[in-house]
C-alpha positions as CSV (number, residue, x, y, z in Angstrom):
1,M,38.8,-22.8,12.0
2,K,37.0,-24.4,15.0
3,T,39.7,-23.0,17.4
4,F,39.3,-19.5,15.9
5,S,35.5,-19.7,16.4
6,I,35.9,-20.7,20.0
7,I,38.4,-17.9,20.7
8,F,36.2,-15.3,19.0
9,L,33.1,-16.5,20.9
10,S,35.0,-16.4,24.2
11,L,36.3,-12.9,23.6
12,F,32.8,-11.7,22.5
13,L,31.1,-13.2,25.6
14,S,33.7,-11.8,28.0
15,S,33.4,-8.3,26.6
16,F,29.6,-8.5,26.8
17,I,29.8,-9.6,30.5
18,A,32.4,-6.9,31.3
19,G,30.1,-4.3,29.6
20,D,27.2,-5.3,31.8
21,A,29.3,-5.0,35.0
22,H,30.5,-1.5,33.8
23,N,26.9,-0.4,33.1
24,E,25.7,-1.5,36.6
25,A,28.6,0.4,38.2
26,S,27.9,3.5,36.2
27,K,24.2,3.4,37.0
28,E,25.1,3.1,40.7
29,S,27.5,6.1,40.6
30,E,24.8,8.2,38.7
31,A,22.0,7.4,41.2
32,T,21.7,9.9,44.0
33,V,20.4,9.2,47.5
34,L,19.8,11.3,50.6
35,I,21.9,10.9,53.7
36,C,21.7,12.4,57.1
37,T,25.0,13.7,58.6
38,G,23.7,13.1,62.1
39,K,25.9,11.4,64.7
40,Y,24.1,8.1,64.6
41,S,23.0,7.9,60.9
42,K,23.7,4.6,59.2
43,R,21.3,4.5,56.3
44,Y,20.7,6.1,52.9
45,H,17.3,7.1,51.7
46,N,15.2,8.1,48.6
47,S,13.8,11.6,48.3
48,Q,10.3,10.7,49.7
49,C,11.4,8.7,52.7
50,K,9.7,9.3,56.0
51,G,12.9,8.1,57.8
52,M,14.5,11.4,57.0
53,K,12.2,13.2,59.4
54,A,14.2,11.9,62.2
55,C,17.5,13.4,60.9
56,K,19.2,15.4,63.5
57,G,22.0,16.6,61.2
58,E,22.1,18.1,57.7
59,Q,20.5,16.3,54.8
60,K,22.8,15.8,51.8
61,K,22.4,14.4,48.3
62,V,25.3,12.0,47.4
63,S,25.8,9.3,44.8
64,L,24.7,5.8,45.7
65,S,28.3,4.5,45.3
66,D,29.6,7.2,47.7
67,A,26.9,6.3,50.3
68,K,28.0,2.7,50.1
69,K,31.7,3.7,50.4
70,M,30.8,5.5,53.6
71,G,29.4,2.2,55.0
72,L,25.8,3.3,54.8
73,T,23.1,0.7,54.1
74,P,19.6,1.0,52.6
75,C,16.8,2.4,54.8
76,G,14.2,-0.1,55.8
77,Y,11.3,2.2,55.0
78,C,12.1,3.3,51.5
79,Y,14.1,0.3,50.2
80,K,11.9,-2.6,51.2
């Protein structure tokens, strides 16, 4: 009976931890950020960022996960 309890508890905790990781990943893919398609752009921004004024290309909304996949990092103005 003690072994069963340990196995059950292990399975329960592992599914709980996996669920948290999945929730964080889905929140990230749902979040949208702004990117600049300019030649030298390396950051992603929120919708009120003053850094987007310097954008020489097109401004686009993309998911946070896509921005990270593109190698972009958070803007220093809007993600302090």
